C-alpha positions as CSV (number, residue, x, y, z in Angstrom):
1,M,52.2,57.6,77.4
2,P,53.3,60.6,75.4
3,A,52.8,64.0,77.0
4,W,49.7,64.7,74.8
5,Q,48.2,67.1,77.3
6,T,51.1,69.6,76.8
7,I,50.8,70.0,73.0
8,S,48.4,73.0,73.2
9,L,46.3,75.1,75.5
10,W,43.3,73.2,74.1
11,M,44.6,69.7,75.0
12,D,45.7,71.0,78.4
13,Q,42.2,72.2,79.1
14,L,40.6,68.8,78.7
15,D,39.1,67.3,81.8
16,E,39.3,63.7,80.5
17,P,42.2,61.3,80.9
18,L,44.2,61.1,77.7
19,S,44.6,57.3,77.9
20,P,45.2,55.8,74.4
21,R,42.8,53.5,72.8
22,A,44.0,50.1,71.9
23,A,46.6,49.7,69.1
24,L,46.0,47.5,66.1
25,H,47.7,44.1,66.3
26,E,45.7,41.9,64.0
27,D,44.9,42.0,60.3
28,L,41.4,43.3,59.3
29,D,39.1,43.2,56.3
30,V,36.8,46.2,56.2
31,D,34.8,48.4,53.9
32,V,36.5,51.7,54.6
33,A,40.0,52.2,56.2
34,I,40.7,55.8,57.3
35,I,44.2,57.0,58.2
36,G,44.1,59.7,60.8
37,A,41.7,60.4,63.7
38,G,41.6,64.2,63.1
39,Y,38.7,66.2,61.8
40,T,38.7,65.0,58.2
41,G,38.9,61.3,59.1
42,L,36.3,61.6,61.9
43,W,33.8,63.7,59.9
44,T,34.1,61.3,56.9
45,A,33.4,58.3,59.2
46,Y,30.5,60.1,60.9
47,Y,28.7,60.9,57.7
48,L,29.4,57.5,56.1
49,K,27.8,55.8,59.2
50,R,24.9,58.2,59.2
51,H,24.1,57.4,55.6
52,A,25.1,53.7,55.6
53,P,25.1,52.3,59.1
54,D,26.1,48.8,58.0
55,L,29.5,49.9,56.7
56,N,32.5,48.3,58.5
57,I,34.8,51.3,59.1
58,V,38.1,51.5,61.0
59,I,40.3,54.5,61.8
60,I,44.0,54.1,62.5
61,E,45.7,56.9,64.3
62,G,49.5,57.3,64.8
63,Q,49.1,59.1,68.2
64,T,45.7,60.0,69.6
65,A,42.6,61.9,68.4
66,G,43.6,65.6,68.5
67,F,47.3,65.1,68.3
68,G,47.6,66.8,64.9
69,A,46.2,70.1,63.7
70,S,42.7,69.2,65.0
71,G,43.9,69.7,68.6
72,R,46.3,72.7,68.0
73,N,44.5,75.2,65.7
74,G,43.0,78.6,66.4
75,G,39.4,77.3,66.8
76,W,37.8,79.1,63.8
77,V,34.9,77.2,62.2
78,M,34.9,79.1,59.0
79,G,32.1,79.1,56.4
80,N,34.4,79.2,53.5
81,L,37.4,77.6,51.7
82,L,40.8,79.0,51.0
83,G,40.8,80.5,47.5
84,E,37.0,80.1,47.1
85,D,36.6,83.3,45.1
86,R,39.1,82.1,42.4
87,M,37.5,78.6,42.3
88,L,33.9,80.0,42.0
89,A,34.8,82.9,39.6
90,G,33.9,80.9,36.4
91,L,30.4,79.8,37.6
92,S,27.1,81.5,36.7
93,A,25.8,84.0,39.2
94,E,23.1,81.5,40.3
95,D,25.6,78.6,40.7
96,R,28.1,80.8,42.5
97,R,25.5,82.0,45.0
98,A,24.5,78.4,45.6
99,S,28.1,77.4,46.3
100,Y,28.6,80.3,48.7
101,H,25.4,79.2,50.4
102,L,26.8,75.7,50.8
103,L,30.0,77.1,52.3
104,F,28.2,79.6,54.6
105,G,26.2,76.7,56.1
106,I,29.3,74.9,57.5
107,P,29.2,76.5,61.0
108,D,25.5,75.7,61.3
109,E,26.0,72.1,60.2
110,V,28.7,71.7,62.8
111,K,26.3,73.1,65.4
112,T,23.6,70.6,64.3
113,V,26.0,67.7,64.9
114,I,27.4,68.8,68.2
115,D,23.8,69.3,69.5
116,R,22.8,65.9,68.2
117,E,25.8,64.2,69.7
118,G,26.0,66.2,72.9
119,I,29.5,67.5,72.3
120,D,30.4,70.4,74.6
121,C,33.0,72.3,72.7
122,D,32.3,76.0,73.6
123,Y,30.6,76.7,70.3
124,R,29.9,80.4,69.7
125,K,28.8,81.9,66.4
126,G,29.9,85.5,66.6
127,G,31.4,86.0,63.2
128,A,34.9,87.3,62.4
129,L,36.3,90.8,62.4
130,Y,39.0,91.4,59.7
131,C,40.5,94.6,60.9
132,A,42.5,97.4,59.3
133,A,44.5,97.9,62.5
134,R,48.1,98.9,62.0
135,Y,48.5,101.0,58.8
136,P,46.2,102.8,56.3
137,E,47.0,100.5,53.4
138,Q,45.0,97.8,55.2
139,E,41.8,99.8,54.9
140,R,42.3,100.1,51.1
141,T,43.0,96.4,50.7
142,L,40.0,95.4,52.8
143,R,37.6,97.8,51.0
144,E,38.8,96.5,47.6
145,Y,38.2,92.9,48.8
146,L,34.8,93.8,50.1
147,A,33.8,95.4,46.8
148,K,34.9,92.3,44.9
149,L,32.8,90.1,47.2
150,H,29.7,92.2,46.6
151,Q,30.3,92.2,42.8
152,Q,30.2,88.4,43.1
153,G,26.6,88.6,44.5
154,L,27.3,88.5,48.2
155,T,25.5,91.0,50.5
156,E,26.0,92.9,53.7
157,D,24.3,90.0,55.5
158,D,27.5,88.0,54.6
159,Y,30.2,90.7,54.6
160,R,29.8,94.3,55.7
161,W,32.0,97.2,56.4
162,L,32.4,98.5,59.9
163,S,33.6,102.1,60.5
164,P,36.0,102.6,63.4
165,D,33.0,103.6,65.7
166,Q,31.1,100.5,64.6
167,L,34.1,98.3,65.2
168,A,34.5,99.7,68.7
169,G,31.1,98.2,69.5
170,Q,32.6,94.8,69.2
171,L,36.4,95.2,69.4
172,R,38.5,98.1,70.6
173,I,42.0,98.3,69.1
174,A,44.7,100.9,69.2
175,R,44.5,102.4,65.7
176,P,41.3,101.3,64.0
177,Y,40.8,102.2,60.4
178,G,37.7,100.0,60.1
179,A,37.0,96.3,59.5
180,I,35.0,93.7,57.6
181,H,32.5,91.7,59.6
182,Y,32.0,88.2,58.3
183,A,28.8,86.6,59.6
184,H,29.3,82.9,58.8
185,L,32.0,81.9,61.4
186,A,32.0,80.3,64.8
187,T,34.6,79.7,67.4
188,V,35.1,76.4,69.3
189,Q,37.5,74.7,71.7
190,P,39.0,72.5,69.0
191,A,40.3,69.7,71.2
192,K,36.9,69.2,72.8
193,L,35.4,69.0,69.3
194,V,37.8,66.4,68.0
195,R,37.6,64.3,71.1
196,G,33.9,64.5,71.1
197,L,33.7,63.5,67.5
198,A,35.9,60.5,68.2
199,R,33.4,59.3,70.9
200,A,30.5,60.0,68.5
201,V,31.8,57.8,65.7
202,E,32.7,55.0,68.2
203,H,29.1,55.2,69.4
204,L,28.0,54.7,65.7
205,G,30.2,51.5,65.5
206,V,33.4,52.8,64.0
207,R,36.6,51.3,65.5
208,I,39.5,53.6,66.3
209,Y,43.0,52.2,66.9
210,E,45.5,54.7,68.4
211,N,49.3,54.5,68.7
212,T,49.0,52.8,65.3
213,P,51.0,54.8,62.6
214,A,50.4,53.9,59.0
215,I,53.7,53.0,57.4
216,D,52.4,52.5,53.9
217,W,49.2,52.7,52.0
218,R,47.9,51.8,48.5
219,S,44.7,50.9,46.7
220,G,42.9,48.3,48.9
221,Q,45.4,48.2,51.8
222,V,46.9,50.1,54.7
223,S,50.0,48.7,56.4
224,T,51.0,49.2,60.0
225,A,53.9,47.9,62.0
226,H,51.9,44.9,63.3
227,A,49.0,44.4,60.9
228,Q,47.5,44.8,57.5
229,V,44.1,46.4,56.8
230,R,42.5,45.3,53.6
231,S,39.7,47.6,52.5
232,R,37.5,48.5,49.6
233,W,38.1,52.1,50.3
234,V,41.2,53.9,51.7
235,V,40.8,57.4,53.0
236,P,44.2,59.0,53.9
237,A,43.0,61.9,56.1
238,V,46.4,63.2,57.1
239,E,46.5,66.8,55.9
240,G,49.9,68.3,56.9
241,Y,51.2,64.8,57.8
242,A,51.1,63.8,54.2
243,A,54.9,64.2,54.4
244,K,55.0,60.8,56.0
245,L,52.9,59.0,53.4
246,P,54.2,59.3,49.8
247,P,53.0,60.1,47.2
248,L,50.7,62.5,49.1
249,D,53.8,64.6,50.1
250,R,53.9,66.0,46.5
251,Y,50.4,67.5,46.9
252,Q,49.9,68.6,50.5
253,L,52.9,70.5,51.7
254,P,53.4,70.8,55.5
255,V,53.7,74.4,56.8
256,Q,53.5,75.5,60.3
257,S,51.3,78.0,62.2
258,L,52.3,79.1,65.7
259,L,50.1,80.4,68.6
260,V,50.3,81.8,72.1
261,A,47.7,82.2,74.9
262,T,47.8,84.7,77.7
263,E,46.8,84.1,81.3
264,P,43.1,84.6,82.0
265,L,42.4,88.3,81.8
266,P,40.1,90.0,84.3
267,A,36.6,91.2,83.4
268,S,37.8,94.9,83.5
269,V,40.3,94.2,80.8
270,W,37.8,92.5,78.6
271,E,35.4,95.5,79.1
272,E,38.2,97.5,77.5
273,L,38.8,95.1,74.6
274,G,35.4,93.7,73.7
275,L,34.8,90.3,72.0
276,S,31.8,89.6,74.2
277,Q,29.9,87.4,71.7
278,G,32.6,84.9,70.7
279,Q,33.9,86.8,67.8
280,A,37.1,85.8,66.1
281,F,39.4,88.6,64.8
282,G,42.5,89.1,62.7
283,E,44.4,92.1,61.4
284,S,44.7,92.4,57.6
285,S,48.3,91.8,56.8
286,R,50.1,89.0,55.1
287,Q,51.4,87.8,58.5
288,V,48.1,86.0,58.7
289,T,47.1,86.8,62.3
290,Y,44.1,85.3,64.0
291,G,42.7,85.4,67.5
292,Q,39.8,84.7,69.8
293,R,38.7,85.1,73.5
294,S,38.6,81.7,75.1
295,M,35.8,80.6,77.4
296,D,38.2,81.1,80.3
297,D,39.0,84.7,79.2
298,R,42.4,84.2,77.7
299,L,43.5,85.9,74.5
300,V,44.5,83.2,72.1
301,F,46.5,84.6,69.2
302,G,48.4,83.1,66.3
303,A,50.3,84.0,63.2
304,R,52.0,82.4,60.2
305,G,54.8,80.0,61.0
306,G,57.3,78.5,58.6
307,Y,58.3,75.8,56.2
308,Q,61.1,73.3,56.6
309,F,63.4,72.3,53.8
310,G,62.2,69.1,52.0
311,G,58.7,69.4,53.3
312,R,59.8,67.9,56.7
313,L,57.3,67.9,59.5
314,R,58.2,70.1,62.5
315,E,58.2,67.8,65.4
316,N,59.3,70.1,68.2
317,F,56.8,72.9,69.0
318,D,58.6,74.4,72.0
319,L,58.5,77.9,70.5
320,T,61.7,79.9,70.5
321,D,61.9,83.2,72.3
322,S,61.8,85.1,69.0
323,E,58.7,83.1,67.8
324,V,56.9,84.1,71.0
325,A,58.1,87.6,70.8
326,L,56.8,88.2,67.3
327,R,53.3,87.1,68.3
328,R,53.5,89.3,71.5
329,Y,54.5,92.2,69.3
330,L,51.7,91.6,66.9
331,F,48.9,91.4,69.5
332,S,50.5,94.3,71.5
333,E,50.2,96.5,68.4
334,L,46.4,95.9,68.6
335,F,46.1,95.9,72.4
336,P,49.0,97.9,74.0
337,Q,47.6,97.3,77.4
338,L,48.5,93.6,77.0
339,K,52.2,94.2,76.1
340,N,53.4,92.8,79.4
341,T,50.7,90.3,80.0
342,R,51.9,86.8,81.0
343,I,51.9,84.2,78.3
344,T,51.1,80.8,79.8
345,H,51.0,78.6,76.6
346,S,52.7,78.6,73.3
347,W,52.4,75.9,70.7
348,G,52.1,75.2,67.0
349,G,51.1,72.6,64.4
350,N,51.6,71.3,60.9
351,L,49.0,72.1,58.3
352,G,48.6,71.1,54.7
353,M,49.0,73.6,51.9
354,S,48.0,72.6,48.4
355,R,49.5,74.1,45.2
356,R,47.8,77.3,44.1
357,F,46.0,77.4,47.5
358,H,43.3,75.1,46.1
359,P,41.8,72.7,48.7
360,H,40.7,69.4,47.1
361,M,38.2,66.6,47.6
362,L,39.0,63.7,45.4
363,C,37.4,60.3,44.7
364,D,39.0,57.6,42.6
365,H,36.4,54.9,42.3
366,G,38.6,52.6,40.2
367,N,41.2,52.4,42.9
368,G,39.0,52.9,46.0
369,I,40.8,56.1,47.2
370,A,39.1,59.2,48.6
371,L,40.8,62.1,50.2
372,S,40.2,65.7,51.2
373,G,42.9,68.2,52.2
374,G,45.1,71.2,51.4
375,Y,43.0,73.4,53.6
376,G,45.8,75.9,54.1
377,G,45.0,76.6,57.8
378,E,41.2,76.8,57.4
379,G,40.5,73.1,58.1
380,V,38.3,73.3,61.2
381,G,35.3,74.1,59.0
382,A,36.6,72.9,55.7
383,S,37.1,69.4,57.1
384,N,33.4,69.1,57.9
385,L,32.6,70.0,54.3
386,G,35.3,67.5,53.2
387,G,33.9,64.7,55.3
388,R,30.4,65.2,54.0
389,T,31.7,65.4,50.5
390,L,33.8,62.3,50.7
391,A,30.9,60.3,52.2
392,D,28.6,61.3,49.3
393,L,31.3,60.5,46.8
394,I,32.1,57.1,48.2
395,L,28.4,56.2,48.5
396,G,27.6,57.5,45.0
397,R,25.1,60.1,46.3
398,D,24.2,62.7,43.8
399,T,24.1,65.9,46.0
400,P,25.2,69.5,45.5
401,L,28.3,68.7,47.6
402,V,29.9,66.5,44.9
403,S,29.5,68.9,42.0
404,Q,31.6,71.8,43.4
405,P,34.7,73.1,41.6
406,W,37.0,71.9,44.4
407,V,35.8,68.3,43.9
408,I,37.6,65.9,41.6
409,R,35.2,63.0,40.7
410,E,37.3,61.1,38.2
411,G,40.9,60.0,38.1
412,G,43.5,59.6,40.7
413,L,46.1,61.7,42.5
414,N,47.6,62.8,39.2
415,R,44.7,65.1,38.8
416,L,46.1,67.2,41.6
417,K,48.7,70.0,41.0
418,G,52.0,69.0,42.6
419,W,54.6,71.2,44.3
420,E,57.9,71.9,42.6
421,P,60.9,69.9,43.7
422,E,63.5,71.1,46.1
423,P,65.3,73.4,46.3
424,F,62.9,75.5,44.3
425,R,60.0,75.4,46.7
426,W,62.3,76.2,49.7
427,L,63.9,79.1,47.9
428,G,60.5,80.3,46.6
429,Y,58.8,80.1,50.0
430,N,61.5,82.0,51.8
431,A,61.7,84.7,49.1
432,I,57.9,85.1,49.4
433,I,57.8,85.2,53.2
434,R,60.7,87.7,53.3
435,S,58.8,90.0,50.9
436,F,55.8,89.8,53.3
437,V,57.9,90.6,56.3
438,H,59.5,93.5,54.5
439,E,56.2,94.9,53.4
440,D,54.8,94.6,57.0
441,Q,57.8,96.3,58.5
442,T,57.8,99.0,55.9
443,L,54.1,99.8,56.2
444,A,54.0,99.6,60.0
445,D,56.5,102.5,60.1
446,P,54.5,105.7,59.6
447,S,57.7,107.6,58.6
448,T,58.3,105.4,55.6
449,P,58.0,107.5,52.4
450,V,55.1,106.8,50.0
451,W,57.4,105.5,47.2
452,R,59.0,102.9,49.5
453,R,55.6,101.8,50.7
454,K,54.4,101.3,47.2
455,I,57.5,99.3,46.2
456,A,57.2,97.0,49.2
457,S,53.5,96.3,48.5
458,G,54.2,95.8,44.8
459,V,56.9,93.3,45.5
460,A,54.7,91.4,48.0
461,D,51.8,91.4,45.5
462,L,54.1,89.9,42.8
463,M,55.5,87.3,45.1
464,E,52.1,86.3,46.4
465,G,51.0,85.8,42.8
466,F,53.6,83.1,42.3
467,M,51.9,81.1,45.0
468,K,48.6,81.0,43.2
């Protein structure tokens, strides 16, 4: 059996044996074949079975439920989608507010399911704190973002500004300039959630086959090493692992995010730091940092990882000394008292990035293909929305879910925007990331002259624009 328990803190914390379910060794004829026992595949199966209990559904999984991003992420159940503001900008004020209301409801919908199914996954809805924490330009950026959100009709019940003193009531960092508090976000222990969902769908009658990688897929059929699955519907729910299943690799590019976790910290330290209500936090830079306080009182902290030439998956997530050191540096900037705290776990995962940062939920009725992905690191919550949406699309249910701007109701994969061929995306990605690192290093140095600070941010703005 692979060392699945070692792939993340979350999998290591499970108190269940990670014995694999049976592999698939015989041909099947089913209604729906789902590739991948991660969040998207499991949520899709769950809602399909809730609405249509007689459906014959199977899930094939190359490793085990939780092996991919679903067992490795930062544990944020976000009530939003990556790039939602751009996707909703063309709607009327009434329709835009309705769409935001749909997104904001994601954490509560997850809570409804985990209560119904008895899934203990350390759910806490404390919102998120997006902090201006390391240099003054972050405050300006956050205030501009908040003003834009309020212009779109959102209110302080959704996003509100916290002064440094108000922030200190929830989180105490070294150099606070202020923060945005976002209300519609919960934290979870992600491996407990994905493993609990797997048990829930099995209870509903879905069959899950593990250690069964898909080696090919097409309309009406999924092929494995030892069997063929013929199906009316095929749902490739693979997110970052699209690299292994062409032609999905043109539309969902695998990038990596990397995390560390400290040893459990004593109550006296948490009294200094805060985060007593399950809040998530991040500091507002293009390093994309994110963190939470785990139920066993660890600091769990992550930041943007990398991209491998040709869109290859990263298989080895034994983080290098420099990868761990960068994350230690970033959280120590916020919490200097943790600079020498022991790090007990380090890990990472592959996630799917769509072109222009637009997640997609697609249904091709003619070919019987439905997929949801390109979440860009926000998939814990977005996958729940994706699963609900795919279920409604497959079943032909006319609900608000299927009429959103991120939903493609007609046509096939060619409706998606593809990534540029190599070496252009490799060169582009590295140029963009280097501009982000240069900006962060420039702005974090208080002695940097104003003109250099403006140039660094201007270049980073320009490079970020190329990604959209």
